N, CA, C and O atoms as CSV, one atom per row, in Angstrom:
chain,resi,resn,atom,element,x,y,z
A,1,MET,N,N,-16.652,-21.396,10.270
A,1,MET,CA,C,-16.154,-21.835,8.967
A,1,MET,C,C,-17.044,-22.958,8.434
A,1,MET,O,O,-17.525,-23.804,9.187
A,2,GLY,N,N,-17.248,-22.943,7.129
A,2,GLY,CA,C,-18.046,-23.976,6.489
A,2,GLY,C,C,-17.221,-25.214,6.233
A,2,GLY,O,O,-16.108,-25.358,6.739
A,3,ASN,N,N,-17.771,-26.084,5.455
A,3,ASN,CA,C,-17.103,-27.324,5.099
A,3,ASN,C,C,-16.075,-27.028,4.009
A,3,ASN,O,O,-16.369,-27.161,2.821
A,4,SER,N,N,-14.870,-26.625,4.416
A,4,SER,CA,C,-13.842,-26.221,3.453
A,4,SER,C,C,-13.287,-27.406,2.664
A,4,SER,O,O,-12.684,-27.211,1.609
A,5,ALA,N,N,-13.482,-28.627,3.157
A,5,ALA,CA,C,-12.975,-29.797,2.447
A,5,ALA,C,C,-13.682,-29.984,1.118
A,5,ALA,O,O,-13.108,-30.563,0.195
A,6,SER,N,N,-14.914,-29.509,0.996
A,6,SER,CA,C,-15.663,-29.702,-0.240
A,6,SER,C,C,-15.554,-28.511,-1.186
A,6,SER,O,O,-16.115,-28.549,-2.281
A,7,GLN,N,N,-14.848,-27.461,-0.791
A,7,GLN,CA,C,-14.715,-26.274,-1.617
A,7,GLN,C,C,-13.514,-26.391,-2.544
A,7,GLN,O,O,-12.464,-26.918,-2.176
A,8,ILE,N,N,-13.699,-25.887,-3.748
A,8,ILE,CA,C,-12.594,-25.838,-4.703
A,8,ILE,C,C,-12.090,-24.407,-4.736
A,8,ILE,O,O,-12.868,-23.476,-4.944
A,9,VAL,N,N,-10.807,-24.229,-4.535
A,9,VAL,CA,C,-10.204,-22.904,-4.537
A,9,VAL,C,C,-9.317,-22.787,-5.762
A,9,VAL,O,O,-8.546,-23.694,-6.076
A,10,THR,N,N,-9.434,-21.672,-6.440
A,10,THR,CA,C,-8.603,-21.432,-7.607
A,10,THR,C,C,-8.119,-19.994,-7.568
A,10,THR,O,O,-8.541,-19.221,-6.708
A,11,GLU,N,N,-7.249,-19.632,-8.475
A,11,GLU,CA,C,-6.715,-18.276,-8.539
A,11,GLU,C,C,-7.214,-17.577,-9.784
A,11,GLU,O,O,-7.443,-18.207,-10.817
A,12,THR,N,N,-7.381,-16.269,-9.677
A,12,THR,CA,C,-7.710,-15.490,-10.859
A,12,THR,C,C,-6.444,-15.290,-11.685
A,12,THR,O,O,-5.334,-15.442,-11.175
A,13,SER,N,N,-6.610,-14.955,-12.941
A,13,SER,CA,C,-5.460,-14.672,-13.800
A,13,SER,C,C,-4.666,-13.483,-13.261
A,13,SER,O,O,-3.436,-13.475,-13.310
A,14,THR,N,N,-5.372,-12.492,-12.752
A,14,THR,CA,C,-4.697,-11.308,-12.205
A,14,THR,C,C,-3.801,-11.693,-11.041
A,14,THR,O,O,-2.667,-11.220,-10.954
A,15,ARG,N,N,-4.290,-12.548,-10.140
A,15,ARG,CA,C,-3.471,-12.988,-9.012
A,15,ARG,C,C,-2.226,-13.730,-9.497
A,15,ARG,O,O,-1.133,-13.522,-8.969
A,16,SER,N,N,-2.388,-14.594,-10.501
A,16,SER,CA,C,-1.248,-15.340,-11.039
A,16,SER,C,C,-0.214,-14.400,-11.653
A,16,SER,O,O,0.987,-14.597,-11.470
A,17,VAL,N,N,-0.667,-13.388,-12.374
A,17,VAL,CA,C,0.251,-12.415,-12.986
A,17,VAL,C,C,0.999,-11.639,-11.907
A,17,VAL,O,O,2.214,-11.465,-11.994
A,18,ILE,N,N,0.269,-11.169,-10.883
A,18,ILE,CA,C,0.902,-10.419,-9.794
A,18,ILE,C,C,1.919,-11.287,-9.066
A,18,ILE,O,O,3.003,-10.812,-8.728
A,19,LYS,N,N,1.588,-12.556,-8.817
A,19,LYS,CA,C,2.541,-13.467,-8.172
A,19,LYS,C,C,3.781,-13.649,-9.036
A,19,LYS,O,O,4.900,-13.664,-8.521
A,20,GLY,N,N,3.592,-13.785,-10.343
A,20,GLY,CA,C,4.729,-13.947,-11.243
A,20,GLY,C,C,5.635,-12.724,-11.245
A,20,GLY,O,O,6.860,-12.847,-11.224
A,21,ILE,N,N,5.026,-11.548,-11.271
A,21,ILE,CA,C,5.814,-10.304,-11.274
A,21,ILE,C,C,6.558,-10.143,-9.957
A,21,ILE,O,O,7.748,-9.828,-9.955
A,22,THR,N,N,5.869,-10.355,-8.830
A,22,THR,CA,C,6.548,-10.180,-7.543
A,22,THR,C,C,7.660,-11.203,-7.354
A,22,THR,O,O,8.705,-10.883,-6.786
A,23,TRP,N,N,7.445,-12.441,-7.827
A,23,TRP,CA,C,8.515,-13.441,-7.728
A,23,TRP,C,C,9.714,-13.032,-8.578
A,23,TRP,O,O,10.858,-13.170,-8.146
A,24,ARG,N,N,9.458,-12.534,-9.775
A,24,ARG,CA,C,10.548,-12.133,-10.660
A,24,ARG,C,C,11.342,-10.996,-10.029
A,24,ARG,O,O,12.568,-10.963,-10.138
A,25,LEU,N,N,10.651,-10.056,-9.367
A,25,LEU,CA,C,11.336,-8.948,-8.696
A,25,LEU,C,C,12.194,-9.449,-7.529
A,25,LEU,O,O,13.333,-9.015,-7.362
A,26,VAL,N,N,11.644,-10.364,-6.724
A,26,VAL,CA,C,12.413,-10.928,-5.606
A,26,VAL,C,C,13.639,-11.676,-6.126
A,26,VAL,O,O,14.741,-11.517,-5.601
A,27,ALA,N,N,13.443,-12.487,-7.153
A,27,ALA,CA,C,14.557,-13.271,-7.705
A,27,ALA,C,C,15.623,-12.358,-8.312
A,27,ALA,O,O,16.817,-12.603,-8.140
A,28,THR,N,N,15.202,-11.314,-9.015
A,28,THR,CA,C,16.162,-10.384,-9.613
A,28,THR,C,C,16.919,-9.622,-8.535
A,28,THR,O,O,18.129,-9.425,-8.646
A,29,PHE,N,N,16.218,-9.196,-7.499
A,29,PHE,CA,C,16.875,-8.495,-6.403
A,29,PHE,C,C,17.941,-9.374,-5.760
A,29,PHE,O,O,19.027,-8.894,-5.435
A,30,SER,N,N,17.638,-10.661,-5.573
A,30,SER,CA,C,18.639,-11.553,-4.981
A,30,SER,C,C,19.828,-11.732,-5.920
A,30,SER,O,O,20.963,-11.849,-5.460
A,31,THR,N,N,19.585,-11.755,-7.217
A,31,THR,CA,C,20.687,-11.837,-8.191
A,31,THR,C,C,21.561,-10.596,-8.111
A,31,THR,O,O,22.787,-10.696,-8.162
A,32,ILE,N,N,20.940,-9.425,-7.986
A,32,ILE,CA,C,21.703,-8.170,-7.875
A,32,ILE,C,C,22.577,-8.190,-6.626
A,32,ILE,O,O,23.739,-7.785,-6.673
A,33,ILE,N,N,22.022,-8.658,-5.510
A,33,ILE,CA,C,22.794,-8.731,-4.260
A,33,ILE,C,C,23.983,-9.680,-4.417
A,33,ILE,O,O,25.101,-9.352,-4.020
A,34,ILE,N,N,23.738,-10.846,-4.994
A,34,ILE,CA,C,24.828,-11.815,-5.198
A,34,ILE,C,C,25.890,-11.238,-6.127
A,34,ILE,O,O,27.085,-11.367,-5.860
A,35,ALA,N,N,25.464,-10.602,-7.216
A,35,ALA,CA,C,26.417,-10.011,-8.154
A,35,ALA,C,C,27.230,-8.909,-7.478
A,35,ALA,O,O,28.427,-8.772,-7.731
A,36,TYR,N,N,26.583,-8.128,-6.625
A,36,TYR,CA,C,27.314,-7.084,-5.903
A,36,TYR,C,C,28.324,-7.692,-4.936
A,36,TYR,O,O,29.454,-7.214,-4.836
A,37,LEU,N,N,27.920,-8.744,-4.224
A,37,LEU,CA,C,28.839,-9.382,-3.275
A,37,LEU,C,C,30.050,-9.977,-3.984
A,37,LEU,O,O,31.148,-9.996,-3.429
A,38,ILE,N,N,29.855,-10.459,-5.203
A,38,ILE,CA,C,30.969,-11.044,-5.958
A,38,ILE,C,C,31.856,-9.970,-6.567
A,38,ILE,O,O,33.083,-10.060,-6.508
A,39,THR,N,N,31.229,-8.946,-7.155
A,39,THR,CA,C,32.006,-7.935,-7.889
A,39,THR,C,C,32.349,-6.703,-7.072
A,39,THR,O,O,33.363,-6.054,-7.327
A,40,GLY,N,N,31.514,-6.371,-6.086
A,40,GLY,CA,C,31.727,-5.135,-5.337
A,40,GLY,C,C,31.354,-3.892,-6.136
A,40,GLY,O,O,31.612,-2.773,-5.694
A,41,GLU,N,N,30.750,-4.077,-7.304
A,41,GLU,CA,C,30.406,-2.973,-8.204
A,41,GLU,C,C,28.893,-2.859,-8.357
A,41,GLU,O,O,28.241,-3.774,-8.858
A,42,THR,N,N,28.344,-1.733,-7.922
A,42,THR,CA,C,26.900,-1.524,-8.023
A,42,THR,C,C,26.433,-1.522,-9.475
A,42,THR,O,O,25.435,-2.162,-9.804
A,43,LYS,N,N,27.143,-0.813,-10.341
A,43,LYS,CA,C,26.740,-0.705,-11.748
A,43,LYS,C,C,26.710,-2.082,-12.413
A,43,LYS,O,O,25.761,-2.407,-13.127
A,44,ILE,N,N,27.729,-2.878,-12.184
A,44,ILE,CA,C,27.781,-4.226,-12.780
A,44,ILE,C,C,26.662,-5.099,-12.207
A,44,ILE,O,O,26.014,-5.840,-12.945
A,45,ALA,N,N,26.438,-5.014,-10.909
A,45,ALA,CA,C,25.383,-5.807,-10.266
A,45,ALA,C,C,24.014,-5.458,-10.857
A,45,ALA,O,O,23.208,-6.353,-11.111
A,46,LEU,N,N,23.744,-4.171,-11.076
A,46,LEU,CA,C,22.477,-3.748,-11.664
A,46,LEU,C,C,22.357,-4.191,-13.121
A,46,LEU,O,O,21.276,-4.569,-13.571
A,47,GLN,N,N,23.462,-4.144,-13.852
A,47,GLN,CA,C,23.443,-4.614,-15.241
A,47,GLN,C,C,23.132,-6.109,-15.296
A,47,GLN,O,O,22.312,-6.550,-16.102
A,48,ILE,N,N,23.782,-6.872,-14.447
A,48,ILE,CA,C,23.524,-8.314,-14.391
A,48,ILE,C,C,22.063,-8.564,-14.030
A,48,ILE,O,O,21.409,-9.409,-14.641
A,49,GLY,N,N,21.550,-7.840,-13.048
A,49,GLY,CA,C,20.157,-7.992,-12.643
A,49,GLY,C,C,19.196,-7.650,-13.765
A,49,GLY,O,O,18.190,-8.335,-13.947
A,50,GLY,N,N,19.491,-6.601,-14.522
A,50,GLY,CA,C,18.631,-6.212,-15.643
A,50,GLY,C,C,18.607,-7.259,-16.742
A,50,GLY,O,O,17.553,-7.597,-17.279
A,51,ILE,N,N,19.779,-7.760,-17.061
A,51,ILE,CA,C,19.870,-8.811,-18.087
A,51,ILE,C,C,19.157,-10.070,-17.597
A,51,ILE,O,O,18.424,-10.709,-18.351
A,52,GLU,N,N,19.373,-10.418,-16.347
A,52,GLU,CA,C,18.750,-11.608,-15.764
A,52,GLU,C,C,17.231,-11.500,-15.780
A,52,GLU,O,O,16.544,-12.482,-16.062
A,53,PHE,N,N,16.697,-10.315,-15.478
A,53,PHE,CA,C,15.252,-10.101,-15.433
A,53,PHE,C,C,14.615,-10.433,-16.777
A,53,PHE,O,O,13.635,-11.175,-16.839
A,54,VAL,N,N,15.166,-9.889,-17.838
A,54,VAL,CA,C,14.618,-10.109,-19.186
A,54,VAL,C,C,14.877,-11.546,-19.648
A,54,VAL,O,O,13.983,-12.204,-20.181
A,55,ALA,N,N,16.093,-12.020,-19.440
A,55,ALA,CA,C,16.466,-13.363,-19.897
A,55,ALA,C,C,15.629,-14.446,-19.224
A,55,ALA,O,O,15.196,-15.389,-19.885
A,56,LYS,N,N,15.399,-14.324,-17.928
A,56,LYS,CA,C,14.647,-15.359,-17.206
A,56,LYS,C,C,13.183,-15.394,-17.630
A,56,LYS,O,O,12.574,-16.463,-17.644
A,57,ILE,N,N,12.614,-14.251,-17.971
A,57,ILE,CA,C,11.239,-14.251,-18.484
A,57,ILE,C,C,11.194,-15.005,-19.807
A,57,ILE,O,O,10.304,-15.827,-20.023
A,58,ALA,N,N,12.146,-14.732,-20.691
A,58,ALA,CA,C,12.191,-15.410,-21.994
A,58,ALA,C,C,12.429,-16.908,-21.827
A,58,ALA,O,O,11.772,-17.716,-22.484
A,59,VAL,N,N,13.351,-17.281,-20.965
A,59,VAL,CA,C,13.659,-18.696,-20.739
A,59,VAL,C,C,12.452,-19.408,-20.138
A,59,VAL,O,O,12.147,-20.537,-20.522
A,60,TYR,N,N,11.760,-18.760,-19.197
A,60,TYR,CA,C,10.576,-19.368,-18.595
A,60,TYR,C,C,9.498,-19.599,-19.640
A,60,TYR,O,O,8.874,-20.660,-19.663
A,61,TYR,N,N,9.275,-18.619,-20.501
A,61,TYR,CA,C,8.278,-18.750,-21.567
A,61,TYR,C,C,8.611,-19.948,-22.460
A,61,TYR,O,O,7.742,-20.774,-22.741
A,62,LEU,N,N,9.851,-20.040,-22.900
A,62,LEU,CA,C,10.270,-21.169,-23.738
A,62,LEU,C,C,10.105,-22.496,-23.002
A,62,LEU,O,O,9.649,-23.480,-23.585
A,63,HIS,N,N,10.470,-22.524,-21.741
A,63,HIS,CA,C,10.336,-23.723,-20.911
A,63,HIS,C,C,8.878,-24.175,-20.866
A,63,HIS,O,O,8.596,-25.359,-21.049
A,64,GLU,N,N,7.954,-23.252,-20.626
A,64,GLU,CA,C,6.534,-23.576,-20.573
A,64,GLU,C,C,6.023,-24.084,-21.918
A,64,GLU,O,O,5.256,-25.046,-21.964
A,65,ARG,N,N,6.436,-23.453,-23.002
A,65,ARG,CA,C,5.972,-23.855,-24.329
A,65,ARG,C,C,6.486,-25.260,-24.684
A,65,ARG,O,O,5.773,-26.040,-25.313
A,66,ILE,N,N,7.697,-25.571,-24.288
A,66,ILE,CA,C,8.239,-26.914,-24.528
A,66,ILE,C,C,7.451,-27.950,-23.724
A,66,ILE,O,O,7.092,-29.002,-24.254
A,67,TRP,N,N,7.180,-27.657,-22.447
A,67,TRP,CA,C,6.449,-28.601,-21.601
A,67,TRP,C,C,5.022,-28.822,-22.086
A,67,TRP,O,O,4.449,-29.881,-21.828
A,68,LEU,N,N,4.437,-27.857,-22.778
A,68,LEU,CA,C,3.101,-28.067,-23.343
A,68,LEU,C,C,3.104,-29.194,-24.377
A,68,LEU,O,O,2.080,-29.840,-24.596
A,69,ARG,N,N,4.232,-29.422,-25.000
A,69,ARG,CA,C,4.350,-30.453,-26.034
A,69,ARG,C,C,4.701,-31.834,-25.480
A,69,ARG,O,O,4.662,-32.822,-26.214
A,70,ILE,N,N,5.039,-31.909,-24.210
A,70,ILE,CA,C,5.439,-33.170,-23.581
A,70,ILE,C,C,4.208,-33.797,-22.916
A,70,ILE,O,O,3.523,-33.141,-22.131
A,71,SER,N,N,3.935,-35.045,-23.227
A,71,SER,CA,C,2.737,-35.686,-22.694
A,71,SER,C,C,2.920,-36.239,-21.280
A,71,SER,O,O,1.931,-36.550,-20.616
A,72,PHE,N,N,4.147,-36.366,-20.809
A,72,PHE,CA,C,4.419,-36.928,-19.487
A,72,PHE,C,C,3.606,-36.208,-18.403
A,72,PHE,O,O,3.645,-34.982,-18.300
A,73,GLY,N,N,2.871,-36.983,-17.600
A,73,GLY,CA,C,2.154,-36.446,-16.464
A,73,GLY,C,C,0.822,-35.783,-16.776
A,73,GLY,O,O,0.181,-35.248,-15.872
A,74,LYS,N,N,0.397,-35.803,-18.013
A,74,LYS,CA,C,-0.892,-35.211,-18.368
A,74,LYS,C,C,-1.986,-36.254,-18.224
A,74,LYS,O,O,-1.768,-37.441,-18.468
A,75,LYS,N,N,-3.168,-35.797,-17.825
A,75,LYS,CA,C,-4.331,-36.678,-17.702
A,75,LYS,C,C,-5.474,-36.092,-18.510
A,75,LYS,O,O,-5.635,-34.875,-18.590
A,76,ASN,N,N,-6.249,-36.956,-19.097
A,76,ASN,CA,C,-7.480,-36.530,-19.751
A,76,ASN,C,C,-8.585,-36.585,-18.714
A,76,ASN,O,O,-8.863,-37.639,-18.142
A,77,LEU,N,N,-9.214,-35.439,-18.477
A,77,LEU,CA,C,-10.308,-35.386,-17.512
A,77,LEU,C,C,-11.606,-35.770,-18.202
A,77,LEU,O,O,-11.787,-35.492,-19.387
A,78,PRO,N,N,-12.505,-36.403,-17.470
A,78,PRO,CA,C,-13.801,-36.738,-18.070
A,78,PRO,C,C,-14.594,-35.472,-18.386
A,78,PRO,O,O,-14.380,-34.427,-17.772
A,79,THR,N,N,-15.489,-35.574,-19.327
A,79,THR,CA,C,-16.341,-34.441,-19.635
A,79,THR,C,C,-17.260,-34.186,-18.454
A,79,THR,O,O,-17.503,-35.100,-17.667
A,80,PRO,N,N,-17.780,-32.971,-18.304
A,80,PRO,CA,C,-18.618,-32.671,-17.136
A,80,PRO,C,C,-19.780,-33.623,-16.940
A,80,PRO,O,O,-20.174,-33.863,-15.799
A,81,ALA,N,N,-20.348,-34.178,-18.008
A,81,ALA,CA,C,-21.476,-35.103,-17.858
A,81,ALA,C,C,-21.042,-36.397,-17.172
A,81,ALA,O,O,-21.884,-37.093,-16.604
A,82,GLU,N,N,-19.754,-36.737,-17.208
A,82,GLU,CA,C,-19.269,-37.976,-16.603
A,82,GLU,C,C,-18.889,-37.805,-15.124
A,82,GLU,O,O,-18.635,-38.794,-14.436
A,83,PHE,N,N,-18.847,-36.566,-14.634
A,83,PHE,CA,C,-18.518,-36.357,-13.225
A,83,PHE,C,C,-19.654,-36.870,-12.354
A,83,PHE,O,O,-20.834,-36.727,-12.676
A,84,GLU,N,N,-19.258,-37.471,-11.244
A,84,GLU,CA,C,-20.265,-37.935,-10.283
A,84,GLU,C,C,-20.264,-36.972,-9.114
A,84,GLU,O,O,-19.219,-36.465,-8.708
A,85,ILE,N,N,-21.444,-36.729,-8.580
A,85,ILE,CA,C,-21.553,-35.824,-7.426
A,85,ILE,C,C,-21.797,-36.658,-6.182
A,85,ILE,O,O,-21.923,-36.111,-5.087
């Protein structure tokens, strides 16, 4: 192995999208299981899961757009010419 401490690792957009989709599927599946355990009805559990899947994507999008407008925790990075090696 090389000097991994000096390497910068990042993710591709495709990887981020796939992670988001797989997380949404896992979260929706857990919602369906919980809804089934509460109601005992498969049809109702699937309906709740379907609504949750769409609603959570919309809520997440709105959440992200709101946070883009909040300055808390943001830093201005120096331009590349100001970086020291």
